[in-house]
Structures are given as C-alpha cells and as structure tokens.
N, C-alpha and C positions, 0 to 999 in steps of 0.2 A: 504494499500500500504505499509505504514512503518513496520507494523508487518511482511510483506514477506521479506522485505530487512533485518530486524533483523534476522528472521529464517534461511535466506540464508547464513548469515554471521556466524550463530552459526552452522548450519548444511549444509555446501555447497554441500555434496553430494546428498541432497534432491533436488538441483537446476537442473531442466532437460535440462538448456541450457549449463551448464558445461559438459565438455567431461571428462569422467574418464579415466585414465590412462591404465586401464586395458581392455579398448575397443579397438578392432582392428582398424587399420588405413586403409582406402580403398586403394588397390593397393600395400600394404606392406604384404608380408608373415607373419604370427605369428611364433616367435621362438618355436622350440620343447621344451617341458616341460622337466625339469631334472627329470630323474628316480633314486630314492634313496631306498636302502633297508632298511626296518623298523628296523632290527637289527643292522645296522649301526648308527640310530639315537637313538635308546633305549639302545643300548649295552645289559649288563646283566640285566638292571634294567627293570622296569615296566612303567616307565614314564620320560620324558625329559620337560623341560621347554624352551620355545622358545620366544625370544623378537622380537617384531614385531612392528614396528612404535610407539615405547614407551609404549608398551603394553605386558604383560607377558601371554602367553598361555600355557597350559599344554596339552601334547600330552600323552596319556596313553593307554596301552595294557590291554584289559579286560581278564578275566579268560577264555573267551571263544575264545580268539585271536583276538578280533575286536580292531580297534583303535577309540578313542575318542579324539577330540580337543575342550577344552573349555577355555574360557577367564577368 
C-alpha cells in the first residue's frame, strides 16, 4: 500500500482516480483546436524548439515534408 502512495506521488498521471486536465468535462463542449500553418512555426528553417511545461521539444520537418516532434 505504501509503494502505491509513493508511485502516485512520483507519477500522478498513473493514478486512475485523478482527472487529467485534457479530458472533456461532461456537458461542456470542447473548444475548437487552433490551426497553425507549419510554415509560420518553422519559418525558413527546418526545425523549431518548443518549451512545454518545463521541457524542450523539437519540431522538425523531414526531407519528405513530414513533421516529427521529439522530446
């Protein structure tokens, strides 16, 4: 029982009883997602760094024109 409490404090998203903020709330419509052009994000370059919740992610365009997001 104590191990479960420790794991839940370390990895709270693994706790099924906690509601994640990205889950829809019943009875409230979800907002429409923003649509951004990749050329506006990448500009003339092939990659851009994005800071999200303290982590840096790299969004890059491949030679075939696909997008890859990595942490």
